[in-house]
C-alpha positions in Angstrom: -11.0 -5.2 -13.4 -11.7 -4.1 -9.8 -12.3 -0.8 -8.1 -9.8 -0.1 -5.2 -10.5 2.2 -2.3 -7.7 3.1 0.1 -8.1 4.4 3.6 -6.1 4.9 6.8 -3.8 7.7 5.7 -3.3 10.8 7.9 -0.7 12.8 9.7 1.7 11.2 12.2 4.8 12.3 14.0 8.2 10.8 13.2 8.6 7.3 14.6 4.8 6.8 14.5 2.7 4.1 12.9 -0.2 4.0 10.4 -2.2 1.1 9.0 -3.4 1.5 5.4 -6.3 -0.5 4.0 -7.4 -1.2 0.5 -10.8 -2.7 -0.2 -11.6 -4.1 -3.6 -14.9 -4.3 -5.3 -14.4 -7.8 -6.5 -12.4 -10.9 -5.7 -8.6 -10.5 -5.2 -7.8 -14.1 -4.5 -6.1 -14.6 -7.8 -4.4 -11.2 -7.9 -1.1 -9.8 -6.8 -1.9 -6.8 -4.5 0.6 -4.0 -3.8 1.2 -0.6 -2.5 3.1 2.2 -4.3 3.7 5.8 -3.3 4.4 9.1 -4.9 5.8 12.2 -3.2 5.5 15.6 -4.8 8.0 16.0 -7.7 8.9 12.3 -7.6 8.0 9.3 -9.7 5.7 6.6 -8.3 7.7 4.0 -6.5 7.2 0.5 -5.3 6.5 -0.1 -1.6 5.3 -3.6 -1.2 3.5 -6.5 -2.9 1.9 -9.7 -1.8 1.1 -12.3 -4.5 -1.8 -14.7 -4.7 0.2 -17.3 -2.8 1.0 -14.9 0.1 4.7 -14.3 -0.9 5.7 -10.7 -0.1 8.3 -8.3 -1.4 9.3 -4.8 -0.3 11.1 -1.8 -1.6 14.7 -1.4 -0.4 13.8 1.6 1.7 11.3 -0.3 3.8 14.0 -2.0 5.8 11.7 -4.1 7.9 9.4 -1.2 8.9 6.3 -2.2 6.9 4.2 -5.3 6.7 1.8 -6.1 3.9 -1.0 -8.6 4.4 -4.1 -9.7 2.7 -7.6 -11.1 3.6 -9.1 -12.6 0.5 -12.4 -13.2 2.2 -12.8 -9.5 3.0 -11.2 -8.5 -0.3 -8.8 -6.3 1.6 -5.1 -5.6 1.7 -3.3 -3.9 4.6 0.0 -2.1 4.9 1.1 -1.8 8.5 3.8 1.0 8.7 5.9 1.7 11.7 9.0 3.8 12.3 7.8 6.4 9.9 10.0 9.3 8.9 9.6 12.4 6.8 10.8 10.5 3.8 7.7 8.4 3.9 5.5 11.4 3.3 3.6 10.7 0.0 0.3 9.6 -1.5 0.0 5.9 -1.2 -1.7 3.9 -3.9 -3.2 0.4 -3.9 -2.5 -1.7 -6.9 -4.0 -4.9 -8.3 -2.3 -7.1 -10.9 -3.7 -10.0 -12.8 -2.1 -11.1 -16.1 -2.2 -7.9 -18.3 -4.7 -6.1 -16.0 -3.4 -3.4 -13.7 -5.8 -1.4 -11.5 -5.1 1.5 -9.2 -6.9 3.2 -6.3 -7.2 7.0 -5.9 -4.6 7.1 -3.2 -4.5 8.1 0.5 -2.2 10.8 1.8 0.4 10.0 4.5 2.2 12.9 6.1 5.0 12.5 8.6 5.9 15.7 10.4 6.6 17.0 13.9 
């Protein structure tokens, strides 16, 4: 089990960019790392994942706007987001998966508004 701490959220205008970071308390090299988001009144939804081999997957709504990356040496995962719109407003959560273990961070708020 690892502790996950997200950062990088904030307020941005439509069309803007943000880079989210997630730092783990322990090694992530053997874990699949991902980002999920939850808007008020909505269920938590999948945003992106990068597995231990570096293979990435994204939610359908991403449409090439986000890039997930990992730095195992720094125990960090990033989510570079561009072309943000109001529909991206949500709390973004970092996730770590290994076998039956599933850990979550506390989340970071992203608000897209003019």
